[in-house]
C-alpha positions in Angstrom: -114.7 -83.3 51.7 -113.9 -86.4 49.4 -110.2 -85.8 48.8 -109.8 -85.5 52.7 -111.1 -89.0 53.1 -109.2 -90.5 50.3 -105.9 -88.6 52.0 -107.2 -90.1 55.0 -107.1 -93.4 53.3 -103.9 -93.0 51.8 -102.5 -92.1 55.3 -104.1 -94.9 57.1 -103.3 -97.5 54.7 -99.0 -96.1 54.8 -99.1 -96.6 58.8 -100.5 -100.3 58.4 -98.3 -101.1 56.0 -94.9 -99.3 57.7 -96.1 -101.3 61.0 -96.3 -104.4 59.2 -92.7 -104.0 57.7 -91.1 -103.4 61.4 -93.2 -105.7 63.8 -92.1 -109.1 62.8 -88.5 -107.9 63.9 -89.5 -106.3 67.0 -92.4 -109.3 68.0 -91.5 -110.9 70.9 -94.5 -113.5 71.8 -95.3 -114.9 75.3 -93.1 -117.6 76.4 -90.1 -116.3 74.4 -86.6 -115.4 76.1 -86.0 -111.7 76.4 -83.3 -110.2 74.3 -80.3 -109.3 76.4 -79.7 -105.7 77.4 -78.2 -103.0 79.7 -79.4 -100.4 81.7 -78.4 -97.8 84.1 -79.4 -98.7 87.8 -81.3 -96.0 89.9 -78.1 -96.8 92.2 -75.5 -96.1 90.0 -73.8 -98.3 87.7 -75.4 -100.7 85.0 -77.4 -103.6 85.2 -77.6 -106.5 82.3 -80.8 -108.1 82.5 -78.9 -111.3 81.7 -77.4 -111.2 85.5 -80.9 -111.6 87.0 -81.7 -115.2 85.2 -83.4 -117.3 88.0 -85.0 -114.2 89.5 -88.4 -112.3 89.1 -88.1 -109.4 87.2 -91.2 -106.8 86.0 -89.5 -104.7 83.3 -92.1 -101.5 83.2 -92.2 -99.2 80.3 -93.7 -95.9 79.9 -94.0 -92.6 77.7 -91.4 -90.1 78.5 -94.2 -87.7 78.2 -95.9 -88.5 81.4 -92.4 -89.0 83.6 -91.6 -86.1 86.0 -88.7 -84.7 84.2 
């Protein structure tokens, strides 16, 4: 039982260390400009975020496991 607790503690520490190393590169704060990217449109073709400058944009990210496909 004690060895299991040690293993869980080490695993948690490793995960936290890993997250601490990647978080600064991915961090975008409130009020920061979003990085430009391009995605497939639902109507065909491509849409680039910079092409929507000046318009209201909602970016919704969701887990693929909960999608219909």
